[in-house]
C-alpha positions in Angstrom: -75.8 -40.4 7.4 -72.5 -40.6 9.2 -69.9 -43.2 8.4 -67.9 -44.3 11.4 -64.6 -46.2 11.1 -61.6 -46.9 13.2 -60.4 -49.2 16.0 -62.4 -49.9 19.1 -61.5 -47.8 22.2 -58.8 -49.4 24.3 -58.6 -49.8 28.0 -56.0 -47.1 28.5 -56.8 -45.2 31.7 -58.3 -41.7 31.0 -56.3 -38.6 31.7 -57.1 -36.3 34.5 -58.5 -32.8 34.1 -56.6 -30.6 31.8 -57.3 -27.4 29.8 -58.4 -27.7 26.2 -56.7 -25.8 23.4 -59.0 -22.9 22.6 -58.9 -19.7 20.6 -55.6 -18.9 19.1 -54.0 -21.8 20.9 -56.4 -24.2 19.3 -55.6 -22.9 15.9 -51.9 -23.3 16.5 -52.4 -26.8 17.9 -54.5 -27.8 14.9 -52.0 -26.5 12.5 -49.2 -28.2 14.2 -50.9 -31.6 14.1 -52.4 -31.2 10.6 -49.8 -33.4 9.1 -51.0 -36.2 11.3 -54.3 -36.2 9.4 -53.2 -36.6 5.7 -56.1 -36.6 3.2 -56.6 -39.7 1.1 -56.6 -39.4 -2.7 -60.4 -39.3 -2.6 -60.4 -36.3 -0.4 -57.5 -34.4 -2.0 -59.5 -33.2 -4.9 -62.2 -31.6 -2.8 -62.7 -27.9 -3.6 -60.8 -25.6 -1.2 -62.9 -23.6 1.3 -62.2 -20.2 2.8 -59.5 -20.1 5.5 -62.0 -19.1 8.2 -64.6 -21.6 7.3 -64.6 -22.9 10.9 -65.2 -19.3 12.3 -67.9 -20.5 14.7 -65.7 -23.0 16.4 -66.6 -26.4 17.7 -68.8 -27.8 20.4 -70.0 -31.0 22.0 -73.1 -32.0 24.0 -75.5 -34.5 25.6 -72.8 -36.9 26.9 -73.7 -40.6 27.2 -71.5 -43.3 28.8 -70.4 -44.4 25.3 -70.9 -41.3 23.2 -71.4 -37.6 22.7 -72.6 -35.2 20.0 -69.9 -33.2 18.1 -70.9 -30.0 16.4 -69.5 -27.4 14.0 -70.9 -25.2 11.3 -69.2 -24.1 8.1 -69.6 -20.4 7.9 -66.7 -18.3 6.4 -69.1 -15.2 6.2 -71.0 -15.9 9.4 -73.0 -12.6 9.8 -74.5 -12.6 6.3 -75.9 -16.1 6.0 -72.7 -18.1 6.3 -71.2 -17.6 2.9 -71.2 -21.3 1.8 -72.0 -22.6 -1.6 -75.5 -24.0 -2.1 -74.3 -27.7 -2.1 -73.5 -30.3 0.5 -69.9 -30.4 1.7 -68.1 -33.5 3.1 -66.6 -32.9 6.6 -64.2 -35.4 8.1 -64.0 -35.7 11.9 -61.7 -37.4 14.4 -62.0 -38.4 18.1 -58.8 -39.2 19.9 -57.7 -40.1 23.5 -55.0 -37.3 23.5 -54.9 -33.7 22.4 -52.1 -34.5 19.7 -54.4 -37.1 18.1 -51.7 -39.7 18.3 -54.3 -42.3 19.4 -57.4 -41.8 17.2 -60.3 -44.0 18.3 -63.1 -42.9 16.0 -63.2 -41.2 12.6 -65.8 -40.6 9.9 -67.4 -38.4 7.4 -70.5 -36.2 7.8 -72.4 -34.0 5.3 -72.8 -30.3 6.0 -76.0 -29.6 4.1 -77.3 -26.2 3.0 -80.8 -26.9 4.3 -79.3 -27.1 7.8 -77.0 -24.0 7.4 -74.0 -26.3 6.7 -74.1 -27.4 10.3 -72.7 -30.7 11.4 -74.0 -33.0 14.2 -72.0 -36.2 14.7 -73.5 -38.6 17.2 -70.3 -40.5 18.1 -70.7 -43.9 19.8 -68.3 -46.6 20.9 -66.4 -44.4 23.4 -65.4 -45.4 26.9 -67.4 -44.0 29.9 -66.2 -41.3 32.2 -63.2 -40.0 30.3 -62.0 -37.1 28.2 -61.6 -37.1 24.4 -60.4 -34.6 21.9 -62.0 -34.0 18.5 -61.6 -31.9 15.4 -63.1 -31.5 11.9 -61.6 -31.1 8.4 -63.3 -29.7 5.3 -62.0 -28.3 2.0 -58.5 -28.5 3.1 -59.2 -26.6 6.4 -58.8 -27.8 9.9 -61.0 -26.8 12.7 -59.9 -25.8 16.2 -59.5 -28.8 18.6 -62.2 -29.4 21.1 -62.3 -31.5 24.3 -65.3 -33.4 25.5 -66.1 -35.9 28.2 -68.4 -39.0 28.3 -70.9 -39.7 31.2 -69.9 -42.3 33.8 -70.6 -46.0 33.4 -74.4 -46.6 33.9 -74.2 -48.5 37.2 -71.4 -46.3 38.7 -72.4 -45.2 42.2 -69.3 -43.3 43.3 -67.2 -40.4 42.1 -68.4 -36.8 41.6 -69.9 -34.6 38.9 -69.1 -31.0 38.4 -71.9 -29.0 36.6 -71.8 -25.4 35.6 -75.3 -23.7 35.4 -75.6 -20.8 32.9 -78.4 -18.8 31.3 -79.3 -15.4 29.8 -76.5 -14.0 27.8 -77.6 -10.7 26.1 -74.9 -9.6 23.6 -76.0 -6.0 23.9 -75.8 -5.9 27.7 -72.1 -7.0 27.9 -69.3 -9.4 27.2 -69.6 -13.0 28.3 -66.8 -12.7 30.8 -68.2 -15.3 33.3 -67.2 -18.1 30.8 -63.5 -17.2 31.2 -63.8 -18.2 34.9 -66.0 -21.2 34.1 -63.2 -22.4 31.9 -60.8 -22.3 34.8 -63.2 -24.3 37.0 -63.2 -27.1 34.4 -66.7 -28.5 34.7 -67.6 -31.9 33.5 -70.7 -30.5 31.8 -72.3 -27.1 31.3 -76.1 -26.9 31.7 -77.5 -23.9 29.7 -81.2 -23.4 30.6 -82.3 -20.7 28.2 -81.9 -17.3 26.5 -78.8 -18.3 24.5 -79.5 -15.4 22.1 -81.8 -12.4 22.4 -84.2 -11.4 19.6 -84.2 -7.7 20.3 -83.4 -5.1 17.7 -80.0 -3.3 17.6 -79.6 -0.6 20.1 -77.3 2.4 19.6 -76.5 2.7 23.4 -75.7 -1.1 23.8 -72.3 -2.3 25.1 -72.2 -4.4 22.0 -74.7 -3.8 19.2 -76.8 -6.6 17.7 -76.2 -7.3 14.0 -78.9 -6.6 11.5 -81.5 -3.9 11.4 -84.3 -5.3 13.5 -85.6 -8.4 15.2 -84.9 -11.8 13.4 -87.9 -13.4 11.7 -86.4 -15.5 8.9 -84.1 -18.5 9.3 -81.2 -16.5 7.8 -81.7 -13.6 10.3 -81.7 -16.1 13.2 -78.6 -17.7 11.8 -76.8 -14.4 11.7 -77.8 -13.7 15.3 -76.5 -17.0 16.5 -73.3 -16.5 14.5 -72.7 -13.2 16.3 -73.2 -14.7 19.7 -70.9 -17.6 18.8 -68.2 -15.1 18.0 -67.7 -14.2 21.7 -64.3 -15.7 22.5 -65.1 -16.8 26.0 -68.3 -18.6 24.9 -66.4 -20.2 22.0 -63.6 -21.4 24.4 -66.1 -22.9 26.8 -67.9 -24.7 24.1 -64.6 -26.2 23.0 -63.7 -27.3 26.6 -66.7 -29.3 27.9 -70.0 -30.8 26.6 -73.1 -28.6 27.0 -76.7 -29.7 27.7 -79.0 -27.1 26.4 -82.6 -26.0 26.3 -84.3 -22.8 25.2 -86.5 -20.3 26.9 -88.3 -17.4 25.2 -85.7 -15.0 23.7 -84.5 -17.7 21.3 -87.8 -16.9 19.6 -89.9 -14.1 21.0 -90.1 -12.6 24.6 -92.7 -14.4 26.8 -94.2 -16.5 24.0 -96.3 -19.5 25.0 -96.8 -22.4 22.6 -97.9 -20.7 19.3 -99.0 -17.5 21.0 -96.6 -14.5 20.6 -96.1 -11.9 23.2 -98.0 -9.4 21.0 -100.7 -11.1 18.9 -102.0 -7.8 17.7 -98.6 -7.3 15.9 -97.9 -10.9 14.9 -100.6 -12.8 13.1 -100.9 -16.5 13.9 -99.5 -17.8 10.6 -96.7 -15.2 10.6 -95.7 -16.3 14.1 -95.8 -20.0 13.2 -93.3 -19.2 10.3 -91.2 -17.3 12.9 -91.2 -20.4 15.3 -90.2 -22.6 12.4 -87.3 -20.3 11.5 -86.2 -19.9 15.1 -86.3 -23.7 15.9 -84.4 -24.4 12.7 -81.6 -22.1 13.6 -81.6 -23.2 17.2 -81.0 -26.8 16.1 -78.3 -25.7 13.6 -76.3 -24.1 16.3 -76.6 -26.5 19.3 -74.8 -29.8 19.9 -77.9 -31.9 20.1 -79.0 -35.3 18.6 -81.1 -35.9 15.6 -84.1 -36.3 17.9 -84.1 -32.5 18.0 -84.4 -31.9 14.3 -87.4 -29.6 14.0 -90.6 -30.6 12.3 -91.9 -27.2 11.2 -92.9 -25.2 14.3 -92.1 -28.2 16.6 -88.9 -29.3 18.2 -88.3 -32.1 20.7 -86.1 -30.7 23.5 -87.2 -32.4 26.7 -85.0 -35.3 27.4 -83.2 -37.2 30.1 -79.5 -37.8 30.7 -77.9 -40.2 33.2 -74.6 -39.7 35.1 -74.2 -43.2 36.5 -76.3 -43.8 39.5 -75.1 -40.5 41.0 -77.4 -38.1 39.1 -80.4 -38.2 36.6 -80.8 -34.9 34.7 -84.4 -34.2 33.4 -84.3 -31.4 30.9 -87.6 -29.6 30.5 -89.2 -27.6 27.7 -91.4 -24.9 29.5 -92.3 -22.9 26.4 -93.5 -25.1 23.6 -96.5 -26.8 25.4 -97.6 -24.2 27.9 -101.0 -22.5 28.1 -100.9 -18.7 27.3 -99.9 -16.8 30.4 -102.5 -15.9 33.0 -103.3 -12.2 33.7 -105.0 -12.6 37.1 -104.5 -14.5 40.3 -107.6 -16.6 39.5 -106.2 -17.4 36.2 -102.8 -18.5 37.7 -104.8 -20.9 39.9 -106.9 -22.3 37.2 -106.4 -26.2 37.2 -106.5 -26.3 33.4 -103.3 -24.2 33.1 -100.4 -26.3 32.0 -96.7 -25.5 31.7 -95.4 -28.8 30.4 -98.4 -30.3 28.5 -99.8 -33.7 29.4 -97.2 -35.9 27.7 -94.2 -34.0 29.0 -95.7 -33.9 32.5 -96.2 -37.6 32.5 -92.8 -38.2 31.1 -91.3 -36.2 34.0 -93.4 -37.9 36.7 -92.5 -41.3 35.4 -88.8 -40.4 35.3 -88.9 -39.2 38.9 -90.8 -42.2 40.2 -88.6 -44.8 38.5 -85.3 -43.1 39.0 -82.4 -45.2 40.4 -80.3 -42.1 40.9 -79.0 -40.7 44.2 -79.8 -37.1 42.9 -82.7 -36.1 40.7 -82.0 -32.9 38.9 -84.5 -30.9 36.9 -83.5 -28.3 34.4 -86.4 -25.8 34.4 -86.1 -22.6 32.3 -88.3 -20.6 34.7 -88.4 -20.3 38.5 -90.5 -22.9 40.4 -90.3 -21.5 43.9 -92.9 -18.7 44.7 -92.0 -15.1 44.1 -94.4 -12.8 46.1 -93.6 -9.3 44.9 -96.1 -7.6 47.1 -94.8 -6.4 50.5 -97.1 -7.2 53.3 -100.5 -8.9 53.1 -101.7 -10.4 49.8 -99.8 -11.8 46.8 -98.4 -10.5 43.6 -96.8 -13.1 41.2 -94.8 -13.4 38.0 -97.3 -15.1 35.7 -94.7 -16.1 33.2 -93.0 -18.3 35.8 -94.4 -21.4 37.6 -96.3 -19.0 39.8 -98.7 -18.6 36.8 -99.3 -22.3 36.6 -99.9 -23.2 40.3 -102.1 -26.3 40.1 -99.5 -28.0 37.9 -96.7 -26.8 40.1 -98.4 -28.1 43.2 -98.9 -31.5 41.6 -95.2 -31.5 40.7 -94.1 -30.4 44.2 -96.2 -33.4 45.6 -94.1 -35.7 43.4 -90.9 -34.1 44.5 -91.9 -34.9 48.1 -91.8 -38.6 47.1 -88.6 -38.3 45.0 -85.1 -39.0 46.3 -83.0 -35.7 46.6 -84.7 -33.5 44.0 -82.9 -30.3 43.0 -84.2 -27.8 40.4 -81.8 -25.8 38.3 -83.2 -22.7 36.7 -82.5 -19.5 34.8 -84.5 -16.6 33.4 -84.5 -14.1 36.3 -81.1 -12.5 35.8 -80.7 -13.0 39.5 -79.3 -15.5 41.9 -82.3 -16.8 43.8 -81.7 -19.9 45.9 -84.8 -21.3 47.6 -86.3 -24.2 49.5 -89.1 -25.8 47.5 -92.2 -26.0 49.7 -95.0 -28.5 49.4 -97.6 -25.7 49.3 -96.7 -22.0 49.3 -100.2 -21.1 50.4 -99.2 -22.8 53.7 -95.9 -21.4 55.0 -95.5 -24.2 57.4 -95.8 -26.9 54.8 -92.9 -29.3 54.3 -89.7 -28.6 52.4 -89.6 -31.0 49.5 -86.5 -29.9 47.6 -84.1 -27.1 46.6 -83.9 -24.7 43.7 -81.0 -22.7 42.3 -82.0 -19.9 40.0 -78.7 -19.1 38.3 -77.9 -15.5 37.6 -77.3 -14.3 34.0 -74.1 -14.4 32.1 -74.6 -10.8 30.9 -78.3 -9.8 30.8 -79.1 -6.6 32.8 -75.4 -5.7 32.6 -73.6 -4.3 35.6 -76.6 -3.9 37.8 -76.8 -1.2 40.5 -76.4 -3.2 43.6 -77.6 -0.6 46.0 -80.8 0.0 44.0 -81.4 -3.7 43.7 -81.1 -4.2 47.5 -83.4 -1.3 48.1 -86.1 -2.8 45.8 -85.8 -6.5 46.8 -84.7 -6.7 50.4 -88.1 -5.6 51.7 -89.6 -8.6 49.9 -87.5 -11.2 51.8 -89.9 -11.3 54.8 -92.7 -12.3 52.4 -90.6 -15.0 50.9 -89.1 -16.8 53.8 -88.1 -19.8 51.6 -85.5 -17.6 49.8 -82.0 -18.5 51.1 -79.9 -16.2 48.9 -80.8 -13.3 46.6 -78.2 -11.3 44.6 -77.9 -9.4 41.3 -74.3 -9.9 40.2 -73.5 -11.4 36.8 -72.0 -14.9 36.7 -73.0 -18.6 37.0 -73.4 -21.4 39.5 -71.0 -24.3 40.0 -72.1 -27.6 41.6 -70.0 -30.5 42.8 -72.3 -33.4 43.0 -71.2 -36.2 45.4 -73.0 -39.2 47.0 -73.7 -37.4 50.3 -74.1 -33.8 49.2 -74.1 -31.1 46.6 -71.7 -28.3 47.2 -72.7 -25.1 45.3 -70.7 -22.0 44.6 -72.1 -18.8 43.2 -69.3 -17.4 41.0 -69.7 -13.8 40.0 -67.6 -11.2 38.0 -67.0 -7.6 38.7 -68.0 -6.4 35.2 -69.4 -7.5 31.9 -69.0 -4.1 30.2 -65.3 -4.8 29.5 -63.8 -7.8 27.8 -62.1 -9.1 30.9 -63.2 -9.3 34.5 -62.2 -10.4 38.0 -64.2 -13.4 39.3 -64.9 -14.4 42.9 -67.1 -16.8 44.9 -70.1 -14.7 46.2 -71.5 -17.6 48.4 -71.2 -21.2 49.1 -74.2 -23.5 49.7 -74.9 -27.1 50.4 -77.7 -29.6 49.8 -77.4 -32.7 52.0 -78.7 -36.1 50.7 -81.8 -37.2 52.6 -82.4 -33.7 53.9 -84.6 -31.5 51.6 -83.7 -27.9 51.2 -80.5 -25.9 50.9 -78.2 -24.2 53.5 -75.7 -21.4 53.3 -72.2 -22.7 54.2 
């Protein structure tokens, strides 16, 4: 339970965009303002904690018009379980209208409990819509870095703009997370992360950066250690401290290509053992993500599909395409079986209802895996990826029919480690069928490393003719940036020249546009 105290937010106009204090600058800023947050006598006697107890930084997520989730985890020894005593620890938190915390508007106490890895999730309410806030934590005499977040616009707001950064697939062993340094400079209002936040693969001696541990994670402590390692990337930590994230998971947060409670390799993972692995993975995922209590796992189950509103400008439907899906097909006939489901009946109906009743100008869908068709076979015939929506075609076709009746649908996707921007077609079996929407498959942050571009083009360019709905195909590392406005969405594909070094040079690879009332996407 969280105690919230403090004055109501005032009507002072919110500040414009500005850079949050991060990394070393955050520590200096926190130290300089520590005297502004003097402990009361009741807190002065708390046992001291290790100096680096906030080693995993701070984060925020799932912004509402009046609130946001604030996150941290106490972990002075992050790669060996966390290093905290086996008892709850009180953590004070503050939210202010300025980075110096001269105008604190919310404050309270949360409990960091050992059964949740000493993570803290504070669901702050009573904030003003559409403005920036700064926040920090204090525990055991230690002060966290300062984070900045932003609330969603007022519910009935129809104007303004929204900047979204789309990210996915950050494999520690394949490289540094250098795209986040550029993302920080672009100052998004929200970061949408659509899966593969960690990779469960065993350490590799030839990796750019070696995974911790001695093998794949199976226990909750092993997953905690893997998340802690990923959280130590300075560019990822800085981005988390600069803007709210909206997250969902794909497969590598648990096990490659798993479906529901079916592992990739059932001959090697018995059902009960895999259920235990799911339970551990979902537990660690919740502990490290800035999500609400609705996502507290119940054994091998976690509620991740949800909906966020950004005024009347945009509705964001966040999907879970792993937990409720049928096991993957292995044949074309299986992929066209009408009983195959990606979403499960309840989530599918939830999504359809949300699309039909949406008051928003733009209806965004965060889908972990690609919705547009990928025909891998050159020439006559089809060859599909069965792990993507191509493997669940009856349900996809029903959803595409809904998109035809939906105002300005745009699907935002990850998984492929490629930029793949496509028109969404009513029926891919009929090339002349109507365009019903647009899809942006964002490239990876680091997965696949510095890909051989010539080899990529040699392999993939011959497939373009068989996939005329593809508008852009590329294999550089990076992310996508969207400026959502009433009449259009302007998209930029931001890429970096390397992820094998700690720093990189960014650039805009391509600019695209989706126009309101005109389904599909165009290169600008």
